[in-house]
TIZASE-617239 format. One record per residue: x, y, z of N, C-alpha, C in turn; residue number from 0. Coordinates in Angstrom, 1 decimal, decimal comma. Last residue first. Layout:
// residues N
<site n_X="X" n_Y="Y" n_Z="Z" ca_X="X" ca_Y="Y" ca_Z="Z" c_X="X" c_Y="Y" c_Z="Z" resi="NUM"/>
...
This chain:
// residues 76
<site n_X="-13,9" n_Y="1,9" n_Z="-23,7" ca_X="-13,0" ca_Y="1,2" ca_Z="-24,5" c_X="-12,0" c_Y="2,1" c_Z="-24,9" resi="75"/>
<site n_X="-13,7" n_Y="1,2" n_Z="-19,9" ca_X="-14,7" ca_Y="1,9" ca_Z="-21,1" c_X="-13,7" c_Y="1,1" c_Z="-22,2" resi="74"/>
<site n_X="-12,7" n_Y="0,0" n_Z="-17,7" ca_X="-12,1" ca_Y="1,1" ca_Z="-18,0" c_X="-12,6" c_Y="1,5" c_Z="-19,6" resi="73"/>
<site n_X="-14,5" n_Y="-1,8" n_Z="-16,8" ca_X="-14,0" ca_Y="-0,8" ca_Z="-15,8" c_X="-13,6" c_Y="0,5" c_Z="-16,2" resi="72"/>
<site n_X="-15,6" n_Y="-3,2" n_Z="-18,9" ca_X="-17,0" ca_Y="-2,7" ca_Z="-18,2" c_X="-16,0" c_Y="-1,5" c_Z="-17,1" resi="71"/>
<site n_X="-13,2" n_Y="-3,7" n_Z="-20,2" ca_X="-13,8" ca_Y="-3,0" ca_Z="-21,0" c_X="-14,9" c_Y="-2,1" c_Z="-19,7" resi="70"/>
<site n_X="-12,6" n_Y="-5,5" n_Z="-18,3" ca_X="-11,6" ca_Y="-4,5" ca_Z="-18,4" c_X="-12,3" c_Y="-3,4" c_Z="-19,2" resi="69"/>
<site n_X="-14,5" n_Y="-7,7" n_Z="-18,4" ca_X="-14,2" ca_Y="-7,2" ca_Z="-16,7" c_X="-13,3" c_Y="-5,3" c_Z="-17,4" resi="68"/>
<site n_X="-13,6" n_Y="-8,5" n_Z="-21,1" ca_X="-14,9" ca_Y="-7,8" ca_Z="-20,9" c_X="-14,8" c_Y="-7,1" c_Z="-19,4" resi="67"/>
<site n_X="-10,9" n_Y="-9,5" n_Z="-20,5" ca_X="-11,4" ca_Y="-7,8" ca_Z="-21,4" c_X="-12,9" c_Y="-7,2" c_Z="-21,6" resi="66"/>
<site n_X="-11,8" n_Y="-11,4" n_Z="-19,4" ca_X="-10,7" ca_Y="-10,8" ca_Z="-18,8" c_X="-11,1" c_Y="-9,2" c_Z="-19,6" resi="65"/>
<site n_X="-13,0" n_Y="-13,2" n_Z="-21,2" ca_X="-14,0" ca_Y="-12,3" ca_Z="-20,1" c_X="-12,9" c_Y="-11,7" c_Z="-19,6" resi="64"/>
<site n_X="-11,3" n_Y="-13,6" n_Z="-22,6" ca_X="-12,4" ca_Y="-12,7" ca_Z="-23,4" c_X="-13,5" c_Y="-12,2" c_Z="-22,1" resi="63"/>
<site n_X="-9,6" n_Y="-15,0" n_Z="-21,5" ca_X="-9,0" ca_Y="-14,0" ca_Z="-22,2" c_X="-10,0" c_Y="-13,2" c_Z="-22,4" resi="62"/>
<site n_X="-10,0" n_Y="-17,5" n_Z="-21,0" ca_X="-10,7" ca_Y="-16,8" ca_Z="-19,9" c_X="-9,9" c_Y="-15,0" c_Z="-20,6" resi="61"/>
<site n_X="-8,9" n_Y="-19,1" n_Z="-22,5" ca_X="-10,4" ca_Y="-19,0" ca_Z="-22,9" c_X="-11,0" c_Y="-18,1" c_Z="-22,0" resi="60"/>
<site n_X="-6,6" n_Y="-19,5" n_Z="-22,3" ca_X="-7,0" ca_Y="-18,5" ca_Z="-23,3" c_X="-8,5" c_Y="-18,2" c_Z="-23,5" resi="59"/>
<site n_X="-4,2" n_Y="-19,6" n_Z="-20,0" ca_X="-5,5" ca_Y="-20,2" ca_Z="-20,3" c_X="-6,5" c_Y="-19,0" c_Z="-21,1" resi="58"/>
<site n_X="-1,0" n_Y="-20,6" n_Z="-19,2" ca_X="-1,6" ca_Y="-19,6" ca_Z="-19,8" c_X="-3,4" c_Y="-20,5" c_Z="-20,2" resi="57"/>
<site n_X="0,3" n_Y="-21,9" n_Z="-16,2" ca_X="-0,3" ca_Y="-22,1" ca_Z="-18,1" c_X="-1,2" c_Y="-21,0" c_Z="-18,4" resi="56"/>
<site n_X="2,8" n_Y="-20,0" n_Z="-14,6" ca_X="1,4" ca_Y="-21,0" ca_Z="-14,3" c_X="1,2" c_Y="-20,7" c_Z="-15,9" resi="55"/>
<site n_X="5,5" n_Y="-20,0" n_Z="-12,8" ca_X="5,0" ca_Y="-20,1" ca_Z="-14,2" c_X="4,0" c_Y="-20,9" c_Z="-14,0" resi="54"/>
<site n_X="7,5" n_Y="-18,9" n_Z="-9,8" ca_X="6,6" ca_Y="-19,9" ca_Z="-10,5" c_X="5,8" c_Y="-19,5" c_Z="-12,0" resi="53"/>
<site n_X="9,4" n_Y="-17,1" n_Z="-9,0" ca_X="9,6" ca_Y="-17,5" ca_Z="-10,2" c_X="8,5" c_Y="-18,7" c_Z="-10,7" resi="52"/>
<site n_X="7,8" n_Y="-16,0" n_Z="-6,6" ca_X="7,8" ca_Y="-15,2" ca_Z="-8,2" c_X="8,3" c_Y="-16,0" c_Z="-9,1" resi="51"/>
<site n_X="8,8" n_Y="-18,1" n_Z="-4,9" ca_X="6,5" ca_Y="-17,9" ca_Z="-5,0" c_X="6,3" c_Y="-17,0" c_Z="-6,2" resi="50"/>
<site n_X="10,8" n_Y="-17,1" n_Z="-3,6" ca_X="10,8" ca_Y="-18,7" ca_Z="-4,5" c_X="9,5" c_Y="-18,8" c_Z="-5,5" resi="49"/>
<site n_X="11,9" n_Y="-13,8" n_Z="-4,7" ca_X="11,6" ca_Y="-15,3" ca_Z="-3,6" c_X="10,8" c_Y="-16,3" c_Z="-4,6" resi="48"/>
<site n_X="15,2" n_Y="-13,0" n_Z="-5,5" ca_X="13,5" ca_Y="-13,3" ca_Z="-5,4" c_X="13,4" c_Y="-14,0" c_Z="-4,9" resi="47"/>
<site n_X="17,8" n_Y="-11,8" n_Z="-3,7" ca_X="17,2" ca_Y="-12,6" ca_Z="-4,7" c_X="15,9" c_Y="-12,5" c_Z="-4,5" resi="46"/>
<site n_X="19,2" n_Y="-10,4" n_Z="-2,3" ca_X="19,1" ca_Y="-9,8" ca_Z="-3,6" c_X="18,4" c_Y="-10,8" c_Z="-4,7" resi="45"/>
<site n_X="20,1" n_Y="-11,9" n_Z="0,1" ca_X="19,3" ca_Y="-10,1" ca_Z="0,2" c_X="18,7" c_Y="-9,7" c_Z="-1,4" resi="44"/>
<site n_X="18,8" n_Y="-15,3" n_Z="-0,9" ca_X="19,3" ca_Y="-14,1" ca_Z="-0,7" c_X="18,5" c_Y="-12,9" c_Z="-0,5" resi="43"/>
<site n_X="16,3" n_Y="-16,7" n_Z="-1,0" ca_X="17,2" ca_Y="-17,7" ca_Z="-0,4" c_X="18,6" c_Y="-16,4" c_Z="0,0" resi="42"/>
<site n_X="13,1" n_Y="-15,2" n_Z="-0,5" ca_X="14,0" ca_Y="-16,0" ca_Z="-1,4" c_X="15,4" c_Y="-16,4" c_Z="-0,7" resi="41"/>
<site n_X="11,0" n_Y="-15,0" n_Z="1,4" ca_X="11,7" ca_Y="-13,7" ca_Z="1,4" c_X="12,9" c_Y="-13,5" c_Z="0,4" resi="40"/>
<site n_X="9,2" n_Y="-17,0" n_Z="1,2" ca_X="9,0" ca_Y="-15,6" ca_Z="1,2" c_X="10,1" c_Y="-14,9" c_Z="0,3" resi="39"/>
<site n_X="10,6" n_Y="-19,4" n_Z="1,1" ca_X="9,5" ca_Y="-19,1" ca_Z="-0,2" c_X="9,4" c_Y="-17,6" c_Z="0,1" resi="38"/>
<site n_X="12,7" n_Y="-18,9" n_Z="2,7" ca_X="13,2" ca_Y="-18,7" ca_Z="2,0" c_X="12,4" c_Y="-18,7" c_Z="0,3" resi="37"/>
<site n_X="12,3" n_Y="-17,3" n_Z="5,7" ca_X="11,8" ca_Y="-18,1" ca_Z="5,2" c_X="12,2" c_Y="-17,9" c_Z="3,7" resi="36"/>
<site n_X="13,3" n_Y="-15,4" n_Z="7,5" ca_X="14,5" ca_Y="-16,5" ca_Z="7,0" c_X="13,5" c_Y="-18,1" c_Z="6,0" resi="35"/>
<site n_X="10,4" n_Y="-14,8" n_Z="9,0" ca_X="11,8" ca_Y="-14,8" ca_Z="9,0" c_X="12,9" c_Y="-15,7" c_Z="8,7" resi="34"/>
<site n_X="7,5" n_Y="-15,6" n_Z="9,8" ca_X="8,3" ca_Y="-16,2" ca_Z="8,4" c_X="9,6" c_Y="-15,7" c_Z="8,3" resi="33"/>
<site n_X="7,4" n_Y="-14,0" n_Z="12,2" ca_X="7,1" ca_Y="-15,3" ca_Z="11,8" c_X="7,4" c_Y="-16,2" c_Z="10,9" resi="32"/>
<site n_X="8,5" n_Y="-11,2" n_Z="13,3" ca_X="7,8" ca_Y="-12,0" ca_Z="12,3" c_X="7,8" c_Y="-13,3" c_Z="11,9" resi="31"/>
<site n_X="7,2" n_Y="-10,0" n_Z="16,3" ca_X="7,9" ca_Y="-11,0" ca_Z="15,4" c_X="7,9" c_Y="-11,3" c_Z="14,4" resi="30"/>
<site n_X="5,9" n_Y="-6,7" n_Z="16,1" ca_X="5,9" ca_Y="-8,2" ca_Z="16,7" c_X="6,5" c_Y="-8,5" c_Z="15,7" resi="29"/>
<site n_X="4,7" n_Y="-3,5" n_Z="16,8" ca_X="5,9" ca_Y="-4,1" ca_Z="17,1" c_X="5,5" c_Y="-5,6" c_Z="17,4" resi="28"/>
<site n_X="2,6" n_Y="-1,7" n_Z="14,8" ca_X="2,7" ca_Y="-2,4" ca_Z="15,5" c_X="3,9" c_Y="-3,5" c_Z="15,9" resi="27"/>
<site n_X="2,3" n_Y="1,9" n_Z="15,0" ca_X="3,0" ca_Y="0,5" ca_Z="14,0" c_X="2,7" c_Y="-0,7" c_Z="15,3" resi="26"/>
<site n_X="2,0" n_Y="4,6" n_Z="14,7" ca_X="0,6" ca_Y="3,6" ca_Z="14,7" c_X="1,4" c_Y="2,8" c_Z="13,8" resi="25"/>
<site n_X="3,5" n_Y="6,7" n_Z="15,6" ca_X="3,6" ca_Y="5,7" ca_Z="16,5" c_X="2,5" c_Y="4,4" c_Z="16,1" resi="24"/>
<site n_X="3,1" n_Y="8,6" n_Z="13,4" ca_X="4,8" ca_Y="7,6" ca_Z="13,3" c_X="4,7" c_Y="6,8" c_Z="14,5" resi="23"/>
<site n_X="1,0" n_Y="9,7" n_Z="11,8" ca_X="1,2" ca_Y="8,3" ca_Z="11,9" c_X="2,2" c_Y="7,8" c_Z="12,4" resi="22"/>
<site n_X="1,8" n_Y="12,5" n_Z="12,6" ca_X="0,6" ca_Y="12,0" ca_Z="12,9" c_X="0,6" c_Y="10,4" c_Z="12,9" resi="21"/>
<site n_X="3,5" n_Y="14,3" n_Z="12,9" ca_X="4,2" ca_Y="13,3" ca_Z="13,5" c_X="2,7" c_Y="12,0" c_Z="13,8" resi="20"/>
<site n_X="1,9" n_Y="17,3" n_Z="11,9" ca_X="3,5" ca_Y="15,9" ca_Z="11,2" c_X="3,7" c_Y="15,2" c_Z="11,9" resi="19"/>
<site n_X="0,1" n_Y="17,6" n_Z="13,2" ca_X="-0,1" ca_Y="16,9" ca_Z="12,2" c_X="1,0" c_Y="15,8" c_Z="11,9" resi="18"/>
<site n_X="0,9" n_Y="19,9" n_Z="14,9" ca_X="0,6" ca_Y="18,6" ca_Z="15,4" c_X="0,3" c_Y="17,6" c_Z="14,7" resi="17"/>
<site n_X="0,8" n_Y="21,9" n_Z="12,7" ca_X="1,9" ca_Y="21,3" ca_Z="13,7" c_X="1,9" c_Y="20,0" c_Z="14,3" resi="16"/>
<site n_X="-2,1" n_Y="21,8" n_Z="11,7" ca_X="-1,0" ca_Y="21,6" ca_Z="11,1" c_X="0,3" c_Y="21,2" c_Z="11,9" resi="15"/>
<site n_X="-3,0" n_Y="23,0" n_Z="14,4" ca_X="-3,4" ca_Y="21,7" ca_Z="13,9" c_X="-2,5" c_Y="21,1" c_Z="12,7" resi="14"/>
<site n_X="-1,9" n_Y="25,5" n_Z="14,4" ca_X="-1,2" ca_Y="24,3" ca_Z="15,4" c_X="-1,9" c_Y="23,1" c_Z="15,0" resi="13"/>
<site n_X="-2,6" n_Y="26,8" n_Z="12,5" ca_X="-1,4" ca_Y="26,4" ca_Z="12,5" c_X="-1,0" c_Y="25,5" c_Z="13,8" resi="12"/>
<site n_X="-5,9" n_Y="26,5" n_Z="13,0" ca_X="-5,0" ca_Y="26,5" ca_Z="11,5" c_X="-3,3" c_Y="25,5" c_Z="11,8" resi="11"/>
<site n_X="-6,1" n_Y="28,2" n_Z="15,0" ca_X="-5,9" ca_Y="26,7" ca_Z="15,3" c_X="-5,5" c_Y="26,2" c_Z="14,0" resi="10"/>
<site n_X="-4,9" n_Y="31,1" n_Z="13,9" ca_X="-4,3" ca_Y="30,1" ca_Z="15,3" c_X="-4,4" c_Y="28,4" c_Z="15,0" resi="9"/>
<site n_X="-7,0" n_Y="31,2" n_Z="12,6" ca_X="-5,2" ca_Y="31,3" ca_Z="11,7" c_X="-4,7" c_Y="30,4" c_Z="13,0" resi="8"/>
<site n_X="-9,2" n_Y="31,7" n_Z="13,8" ca_X="-9,0" ca_Y="30,6" ca_Z="13,1" c_X="-7,6" c_Y="30,3" c_Z="12,1" resi="7"/>
<site n_X="-8,3" n_Y="33,7" n_Z="15,6" ca_X="-8,6" ca_Y="32,7" ca_Z="16,2" c_X="-8,6" c_Y="31,5" c_Z="15,6" resi="6"/>
<site n_X="-8,2" n_Y="35,3" n_Z="13,4" ca_X="-7,3" ca_Y="35,3" ca_Z="14,2" c_X="-6,8" c_Y="33,9" c_Z="14,9" resi="5"/>
<site n_X="-10,9" n_Y="35,8" n_Z="13,0" ca_X="-10,4" ca_Y="35,2" ca_Z="12,0" c_X="-8,7" c_Y="35,0" c_Z="12,6" resi="4"/>
<site n_X="-11,9" n_Y="36,9" n_Z="15,2" ca_X="-12,3" ca_Y="35,5" ca_Z="14,7" c_X="-11,8" c_Y="34,8" c_Z="14,1" resi="3"/>
<site n_X="-10,5" n_Y="39,3" n_Z="14,9" ca_X="-10,4" ca_Y="38,5" ca_Z="16,2" c_X="-10,8" c_Y="37,0" c_Z="15,7" resi="2"/>
<site n_X="-12,2" n_Y="40,4" n_Z="13,0" ca_X="-11,2" ca_Y="40,3" ca_Z="13,3" c_X="-10,1" c_Y="39,3" c_Z="14,1" resi="1"/>
<site n_X="-14,9" n_Y="40,7" n_Z="14,7" ca_X="-15,1" ca_Y="39,9" ca_Z="13,1" c_X="-13,0" c_Y="39,0" c_Z="12,7" resi="0"/>
């Protein structure tokens, strides 16, 4: 029984050590086809993207529907 416990501890240690670099190489290296696009990344390094500056007209008729969905998801 003690030998089985030692094997279990050993497997736990080995498993925890191998999981340290689990997602290290799980990436796709590809060219960003939107690189330099001002619409997506903005005109400068510290500026917001163009698409974040758009303002949409409010639609009060959707407020009731939104509240019903919110109550259904989160309760009262």
